[in-house]
Steps between C-alpha positions, in 0.01 A plus 500: 500500500700612806868455569641177362698285740788269417667252731855436382738239645878482453708292739856576387730792411464450123122476530497822702693677224272382221188552711600858570545572130166338416317704764654821367385421146147419618489819706615698197191377315264527798630688809190402699582128521563389859775240550574289807677174571848357557820652366803705591638850475449527123131415514448720804664792319267438205197540726419150626362478854710214637348248737798264475875532439652319200839487673352299788331258261797430274632149559725253320432129525268275694672517837486878521135499392417254780671726754273788398178302461323678785561841347379382159179364648426826684557713191301266277202502737506878509500523121230236471278693742560818302405332172180374658392802706620785276561345156722690255411550136815315399766282661849534350749228592872531427697174482528347855285194410492302824319789666328659202339195341302408815393865519386478137278205598335712768444785256348271237248360751401857587466602135796742509697540177865391514789634295829315545804712406832315463436131474610242755770288339274199467668413171805418717336304781164404652323519166179373652440853626388581147167342593454740791593794280254394230218487755579814701684757286312715248811633324865394527745773399841351419842659462707223341451436128442124519237522776211626289487190280552274803189639669285520191562134426366429849184705445602809701450848355857632500651819362872572452573865583880500488726499803459787749872512566549646152365826645701476820849383414677814383825670587521862610872578509817407310730235645767744608259709705348189659837359608614838628186529715586162653859598562615234253802509271396491132807293414404218736254217444154548655288205612138550609340275763122447491422246775119524482210698642400278794688447825497122466658492154752770592599295805573205270661685211691795642753317720605286203515807274720682751719192533541510122590869521774419748642236266483737203668778698794266562525363145392780265682834510301822534144383569216694671164379633160671515221333700162610365230518764138414417247749645341221706820454703634687801854636476589385852408141408739512204779668697486228765586243232757714317694578818578131548718508187824691469432629151411860402148513357306816412131467595282678243134590552432742213576510129525124488452471122785747443727289720409173327565657159832639622615160631723262310314200643225419750420218741121481509241303697253331267186710457401829343851637551639260238274656239586854613868416470443341159321811371803704605720250313730434796661153504386305805516187708161389637469332840202324656486334839197400709441263790571132439129410514406773251781393269398134499138591432612727220705224340192280498262750341690765299463446126754743353866477407600836648421697816595854401266722301789599277551140386128418490426788267807433286402131501865408544765506771668830428585574865642247750262380772628376834239307697492378860836333583669687217413828674833516680776758510742298288258429212364853497851643495607268217204587277533872571874493438434357153266787418749769598811338349363337183399803293384285209258301715373814670447665163305202366280505809430874457391442139267218608355713779430782254266271306280440805355852480382430146293202622311694766272717286487878528484737798160594645392178676343681797300732275371211288407307814320805640292517182405134540403559865291807419324307226401238757315772696283567199376144467 
């Protein structure tokens, strides 16, 4: 039969994480599988031969995508040529629909099987993409409980495997040890800042977050701030922003889940981080800001009541969401102040966040997805 080849594409930090875990599970079952494609450090460590960097391809909003259009075209053409000239036995696509769905079309024309792991959020906007998925994707593996029925009603073979973060989001050390390692005082309030994993969103969110920290430092006694750095970001880029604000902030690169769990509250950019924070049951304020053009387009086409995964999964507004103009230092500070001064409200939020884990299935999503992928080889 020879060595089986898999092209795998992840265009963002969260996709790189889940892709790396999936590759490890597939390698555990068959060490001879050869993987190549687009990803980051997690997928590379798992054994994927990278021909593109997920960090370079991560964008937020239409305007940023337009600015990088030349790079996208070059990478797409390279992948298309690879599919045609040296076709893999399987193409695995992880989220990232604006790039991955056109690639799925190419694969379908060439007769290459396509497994889509982690669904595009078409239930939220641009639902017409369901037609492309129906025509080009052999199996859709979903990680949110309501997605399986959504796809099956549309005639797509979909399988719910549970959420992969259930295997990832764990603490390693008790709160006291974590705060001591940061040089923090256990008696003081700790606020975690999660501004995003892409430079563009950090540039929009972090200055307002730091402005809120300055306000909180002047109005709330004994408060400390930890800025959690995504692996896709360079420390010097973050420091350049932080140094513009006269507020002490500890930049943290490792043990991020421990720090979130040890925090009294968090200010979080909408995305995977809101779910990670929810699973650690830390009260949070969610922020989301994009370019004006992207925001107006989103208002026209988005079909959901909430933007954060925490609220979407809970199907109610359990955490406050600040969007666009409301992403300003004053509003962020006000919402965060409520969480750290109103113990009743913070406690109610923690109880609501605890219920989210129950809705996400059981651990082992990557292993179940690997089994599905290996089964596709046999057909």
